[in-house]
C-alpha positions as semicolon CSV with decimal commas, in nm:
position;residue;x (nm);y (nm);z (nm)
1;M;17,350;11,420;3,881
2;K;17,410;11,082;3,725
3;T;17,296;10,783;3,930
4;P;17,592;10,559;4,003
5;A;17,576;10,211;3,854
6;A;17,496;9,928;4,093
7;K;17,797;9,737;4,210
8;P;17,818;9,389;4,060
9;L;17,833;9,252;4,411
10;Y;17,466;9,340;4,464
11;L;17,330;9,210;4,132
12;I;17,151;8,876;4,100
13;P;17,262;8,736;3,763
14;V;16,964;8,508;3,695
15;L;16,717;8,784;3,790
16;S;16,896;9,021;3,557
17;K;16,865;8,766;3,276
18;A;16,496;8,715;3,351
19;L;16,438;9,090;3,324
20;D;16,627;9,096;2,993
21;V;16,390;8,829;2,860
22;L;16,078;9,002;2,993
23;E;16,180;9,344;2,860
24;L;16,250;9,191;2,518
25;L;15,900;9,039;2,507
26;Q;15,746;9,368;2,621
27;R;15,923;9,557;2,339
28;E;15,826;9,318;2,062
29;A;15,478;9,336;1,910
30;E;15,494;8,978;1,779
31;P;15,526;8,661;1,991
32;Q;15,882;8,529;2,007
33;S;16,022;8,178;1,987
34;L;16,279;8,049;2,234
35;E;16,535;8,045;1,950
36;A;16,466;8,411;1,867
37;I;16,503;8,513;2,231
38;H;16,833;8,323;2,248
39;E;16,965;8,500;1,938
40;R;16,873;8,842;2,076
41;T;16,994;8,796;2,435
42;R;17,271;8,533;2,396
43;I;17,145;8,372;2,716
44;S;17,167;7,992;2,714
45;K;16,857;7,816;2,584
46;T;16,825;7,609;2,901
47;T;16,821;7,924;3,116
48;I;16,576;8,098;2,882
49;Y;16,344;7,796;2,892
50;R;16,339;7,795;3,273
51;I;16,289;8,172;3,286
52;L;15,999;8,156;3,041
53;K;15,827;7,873;3,230
54;T;15,862;8,065;3,557
55;L;15,730;8,390;3,408
56;A;15,440;8,200;3,249
57;H;15,356;8,031;3,578
58;R;15,347;8,370;3,752
59;G;15,130;8,526;3,480
60;Y;15,386;8,766;3,329
61;V;15,421;8,572;3,004
62;S;15,178;8,370;2,791
63;Q;15,274;8,073;2,576
64;L;15,074;8,039;2,255
65;P;14,964;7,707;2,098
66;N;15,247;7,740;1,842
67;G;15,503;7,744;2,125
68;R;15,593;8,112;2,099
69;Y;15,585;8,351;2,396
70;R;15,450;8,700;2,449
71;A;15,435;8,933;2,746
72;A;15,100;8,929;2,925
73;S;14,932;9,266;2,939
74;F;14,754;9,221;3,269
75;P;14,839;9,431;3,575
76;K;14,731;9,130;3,786
77;K;14,672;8,761;3,736
78;A;14,357;8,692;3,537
79;L;14,070;8,506;3,705
80;F;13,870;8,277;3,479
81;G;13,541;8,116;3,580
82;F;13,468;7,766;3,451
83;G;13,122;7,615;3,473
84;S;13,188;7,242;3,431
85;E;12,919;7,023;3,277
86;S;12,921;6,776;3,567
87;A;13,186;6,631;3,795
88;D;13,005;6,296;3,755
89;M;13,050;6,286;3,376
90;P;13,391;6,139;3,278
91;F;13,447;6,360;2,973
92;S;13,359;6,674;3,171
93;A;13,598;6,564;3,448
94;D;13,877;6,517;3,192
95;V;13,817;6,863;3,046
96;T;13,821;7,015;3,396
97;E;14,156;6,855;3,479
98;S;14,300;6,971;3,147
99;L;14,180;7,325;3,214
100;K;14,320;7,332;3,568
101;A;14,662;7,222;3,446
102;A;14,665;7,472;3,161
103;A;14,559;7,760;3,385
104;A;14,830;7,678;3,639
105;S;15,096;7,656;3,368
106;V;15,036;8,015;3,250
107;G;14,951;8,174;3,584
108;V;14,575;8,215;3,539
109;D;14,359;8,171;3,848
110;L;14,061;7,942;3,786
111;L;13,730;7,933;3,972
112;V;13,557;7,601;3,895
113;L;13,185;7,560;3,968
114;D;12,994;7,238;3,893
115;N;12,682;7,279;3,676
116;R;12,582;6,924;3,777
117;Y;12,410;6,859;3,443
118;D;12,133;7,084;3,573
119;A;11,990;7,407;3,429
120;T;11,912;7,563;3,768
121;A;12,267;7,502;3,887
122;A;12,407;7,658;3,568
123;V;12,209;7,978;3,624
124;R;12,312;7,993;3,988
125;N;12,677;7,945;3,894
126;A;12,657;8,221;3,633
127;E;12,534;8,454;3,905
128;E;12,827;8,348;4,125
129;F;13,077;8,423;3,849
130;V;12,933;8,773;3,824
131;R;12,945;8,816;4,200
132;Q;13,310;8,702;4,207
133;R;13,392;8,949;3,926
134;V;13,582;8,700;3,715
135;D;13,764;8,834;3,409
136;L;13,619;8,573;3,171
137;V;13,375;8,280;3,185
138;I;13,416;7,943;3,014
139;E;13,070;7,784;3,019
140;F;13,015;7,409;2,973
141;Q;12,650;7,326;3,038
142;I;12,419;7,096;2,847
143;D;12,077;7,267;2,829
144;Q;12,013;7,486;2,524
145;H;11,696;7,627;2,683
146;V;11,884;7,793;2,967
147;A;12,179;7,907;2,754
148;P;12,026;8,252;2,681
149;V;11,961;8,308;3,052
150;V;12,317;8,215;3,149
151;A;12,466;8,421;2,867
152;D;12,252;8,727;2,943
153;K;12,366;8,739;3,306
154;I;12,730;8,718;3,206
155;H;12,698;8,962;2,915
156;N;12,518;9,224;3,126
157;A;12,809;9,214;3,369
158;G;13,047;9,294;3,083
159;I;13,230;8,962;3,112
160;P;13,357;8,786;2,796
161;L;13,216;8,437;2,744
162;I;13,338;8,116;2,579
163;A;13,075;7,843;2,533
164;V;13,195;7,482;2,522
165;D;13,000;7,245;2,290
166;I;12,663;7,423;2,336
167;P;12,629;7,764;2,162
168;H;12,532;8,057;2,387
169;P;12,433;8,410;2,280
170;H;12,718;8,665;2,300
171;A;12,971;8,380;2,329
172;I;13,268;8,251;2,131
173;F;13,209;7,881;2,052
174;F;13,464;7,611;2,132
175;G;13,412;7,240;2,071
176;V;13,395;6,965;1,812
177;D;13,245;6,977;1,465
178;N;12,937;6,783;1,577
179;F;12,810;6,674;1,236
180;R;13,154;6,554;1,130
181;V;13,223;6,351;1,447
182;G;12,879;6,194;1,409
183;F;12,943;6,114;1,043
184;E;13,269;5,938;1,126
185;A;13,097;5,732;1,397
186;G;12,829;5,637;1,143
187;E;13,093;5,533;0,890
188;C;13,249;5,314;1,157
189;L;12,915;5,141;1,220
190;A;12,834;5,093;0,852
191;N;13,179;4,952;0,774
192;H;13,147;4,715;1,069
193;A;12,813;4,594;0,929
194;K;12,974;4,533;0,591
195;R;13,256;4,329;0,742
196;K;13,054;4,129;0,994
197;W;12,708;4,105;0,843
198;Q;12,770;4,159;0,469
199;G;12,587;4,490;0,500
200;E;12,266;4,331;0,626
201;V;12,129;4,585;0,876
202;S;11,780;4,574;1,020
203;W;11,770;4,889;1,239
204;V;11,972;5,200;1,323
205;L;11,906;5,354;1,665
206;G;12,030;5,703;1,749
207;L;12,065;5,794;2,118
208;D;12,037;6,172;2,107
209;I;12,041;6,454;2,366
210;A;11,722;6,655;2,306
211;D;11,800;6,931;2,557
212;A;12,140;7,001;2,400
213;G;11,984;7,156;2,090
214;P;12,040;7,118;1,715
215;L;12,419;7,157;1,710
216;V;12,490;6,862;1,940
217;Q;12,196;6,673;1,787
218;S;12,379;6,691;1,455
219;R;12,607;6,417;1,589
220;I;12,324;6,170;1,533
221;T;12,219;6,347;1,213
222;G;12,573;6,293;1,086
223;A;12,577;5,928;1,195
224;F;12,250;5,858;1,013
225;A;12,378;6,037;0,701
226;A;12,692;5,823;0,695
227;V;12,501;5,498;0,732
228;R;12,264;5,599;0,452
229;S;12,557;5,686;0,224
230;L;12,729;5,350;0,278
231;L;12,416;5,134;0,305
232;P;12,178;5,302;0,056
233;Q;11,945;5,001;0,049
234;L;11,837;5,071;0,408
235;G;11,490;5,227;0,419
236;Q;11,412;5,551;0,599
237;D;11,176;5,367;0,833
238;R;11,473;5,166;0,967
239;F;11,616;5,473;1,146
240;V;11,489;5,539;1,500
241;L;11,576;5,848;1,707
242;A;11,544;5,842;2,087
243;D;11,643;6,080;2,367
244;G;11,915;5,908;2,566
245;K;11,990;6,243;2,739
246;G;12,360;6,160;2,726
247;L;12,305;5,952;3,039
248;R;12,378;5,587;3,107
249;E;12,056;5,487;3,280
250;A;11,826;5,655;3,028
251;S;12,016;5,499;2,738
252;Y;12,008;5,159;2,907
253;D;11,628;5,172;2,944
254;I;11,574;5,281;2,583
255;T;11,806;5,015;2,441
256;L;11,662;4,741;2,659
257;D;11,308;4,819;2,538
258;F;11,429;4,850;2,178
259;L;11,598;4,509;2,181
260;R;11,320;4,331;2,371
261;S;11,070;4,445;2,109
262;R;11,293;4,292;1,838
263;P;11,400;3,959;1,993
264;K;11,502;3,779;1,675
265;Q;11,642;4,058;1,463
266;R;12,014;4,096;1,395
267;G;12,228;4,364;1,238
268;M;12,132;4,654;1,463
269;L;12,348;4,968;1,477
270;I;12,344;5,215;1,767
271;A;12,496;5,564;1,738
272;A;12,526;5,737;2,076
273;A;12,586;6,109;2,132
274;T;12,827;6,033;2,420
275;D;13,026;5,738;2,547
276;T;12,828;5,751;2,871
277;S;12,516;5,690;2,664
278;A;12,696;5,422;2,461
279;L;12,790;5,238;2,781
280;G;12,425;5,239;2,887
281;A;12,335;5,079;2,554
282;L;12,617;4,826;2,599
283;D;12,481;4,734;2,944
284;A;12,145;4,653;2,788
285;V;12,300;4,451;2,505
286;R;12,499;4,246;2,752
287;K;12,203;4,187;2,979
288;L;12,013;4,033;2,689
289;K;12,323;3,855;2,556
290;R;12,284;4,022;2,216
291;E;12,642;4,135;2,147
292;G;12,655;3,938;1,825
293;D;12,346;4,123;1,696
294;V;12,444;4,482;1,776
295;A;12,723;4,733;1,705
296;I;12,757;5,057;1,903
297;A;12,964;5,371;1,840
298;G;13,000;5,656;2,088
299;Q;13,170;5,990;2,133
300;D;13,449;6,113;2,367
301;C;13,673;5,804;2,416
302;I;13,637;5,802;2,794
303;R;13,844;5,544;2,982
304;E;13,563;5,299;3,061
305;A;13,452;5,292;2,699
306;M;13,806;5,220;2,583
307;I;13,829;4,928;2,827
308;A;13,494;4,793;2,708
309;M;13,598;4,827;2,345
310;R;13,907;4,612;2,399
311;Q;13,709;4,318;2,534
312;S;13,669;4,028;2,296
313;G;13,339;4,029;2,108
314;S;13,235;4,367;2,247
315;A;12,939;4,537;2,079
316;L;13,111;4,873;2,136
317;V;13,313;4,894;1,816
318;G;13,420;5,257;1,800
319;S;13,424;5,603;1,954
320;V;13,536;5,944;1,831
321;S;13,796;6,105;2,056
322;H;13,732;6,475;2,120
323;E;14,084;6,501;2,264
324;A;13,984;6,629;2,608
325;A;14,346;6,697;2,701
326;S;14,363;6,964;2,429
327;Y;14,068;7,162;2,568
328;G;14,253;7,322;2,858
329;P;14,550;7,476;2,673
330;R;14,338;7,601;2,386
331;L;14,062;7,743;2,608
332;I;14,311;7,930;2,826
333;Q;14,496;8,075;2,528
334;L;14,168;8,167;2,360
335;G;14,054;8,344;2,678
336;L;14,382;8,533;2,713
337;A;14,360;8,643;2,350
338;M;14,008;8,777;2,411
339;L;14,122;8,973;2,717
340;R;14,407;9,123;2,516
341;G;14,151;9,251;2,269
342;E;14,268;9,029;1,986
343;T;14,028;8,923;1,713
344;V;13,928;8,558;1,759
345;A;13,722;8,332;1,536
346;P;13,356;8,296;1,637
347;Y;13,377;7,916;1,605
348;N;13,684;7,727;1,727
349;Y;13,691;7,354;1,658
350;V;13,904;7,091;1,829
351;Q;14,079;6,810;1,645
352;H;13,912;6,472;1,670
353;K;13,990;6,117;1,564
354;L;13,804;5,790;1,531
355;V;13,920;5,511;1,760
356;T;13,813;5,152;1,695
357;A;13,883;4,833;1,885
358;T;14,158;4,748;1,636
359;S;14,328;5,088;1,642
360;H;14,300;5,107;2,021
361;L;14,464;4,767;2,062
362;R;14,737;4,870;1,818
363;R;14,810;5,188;2,018
364;A;14,805;4,994;2,345
365;H;15,057;4,741;2,214
366;A;15,282;5,020;2,088
367;A;15,285;5,171;2,436
368;D;15,376;4,841;2,610
C-alpha cells in the first residue's frame, strides 16, 4: 500500500531545504561550491549559506580550505585532542585560540591539554588523550627527545597523529618551513646592517632551541646562511650559537653576557628562534643602552614583539609571521581528511611572511 504524502501543513520549509542540501552533498563524491549547490537546488544563496554554516557547526558538513563543502562521514561528532605547547607562550596561545574557533565552526569537539613546555607533562597528556579515546591528536610540544615516547603511546592506541612544528614518529607534520623562515630573518638582518652600518658587522649571535631538534634549529642555520650570502666578508669565527631555549629569561641572560664581554663593539646581529627569545635579547640590549649597536630578528610576530618593533630606534627590526590564525582551520581540515581516509601529504607547510618595522607601520596606518 502506498504511503500517503505528508500534508503541506505539517512540513517545515527550511528543514526540507536543509535536507535537500545535505542529501545533495551525500550523493556527490566531490566537494561542492555554494554556487553549484544553488544551481542544483534553486534554493536562494543566502538560505544555502545559512544552512551550510548550521550543518557545519553541528558536524554534518565540512568546509574545505578552498571554500567548498562536503558531507561529513562521521556517525557522531569527532573529538580531537590538542596538546598545546604552553598557555604561557604567546604564539602557542594564539594557535590554541585559532584551533578552538576552527573546531567550533565545523562541529568538532576539542579537548585541549597544556604541555606547559615540559616533557613530562607532554607524556602525561598523551596518556590522557588515549584514556579519553579521542579520534585524533594534534601534538604541539617542544622536546624532540620525548617525541618518540609521546608518538608511541598515541600510535599504539590506533589514534592518528598530527605533529605541529616538531616532527614525531608516525605523525603527519604541520608547521613552517624552518630553514626558509630563518633565511628570511637573516636577510632582514643583513640588509639592515648594509643600510645602517654600511655592512660593517662584528658578530652574529643565534639564539637557538637545542631541545627542539634539527628541524627547528634550521631556523638559525638558515639565518646564518643568509647573512653569509649577503655579507661574504664576515669570517666563520664571527658566528656564535647559543641555546636560548625559546625563552625570554634564558635569552636575556645569554645576550647580557654576550654584550658585556664586547663593550665597545658595534654592528652585532641577533637571530632568535622565537619572538619570546628575541624579546629577552631586546631586554638585555635596552638594559645596557646598546640599541644603536645591535639588530634583532625573531619568529612568530607575537603582539608584544610588534609593539616593540614600532618603537623609535628599536633594536628589534624584523620578525617572520607564521600566521597563527591559519593554523586552526588548516589543522582541523587536515584532521578531518585523515579520518575520512583521504591521502594527505606527509609534510604540510604554512604560509609565512617577513614583517619589518617599516612594513608593520605601513600596515598599521592602512588600518587606521
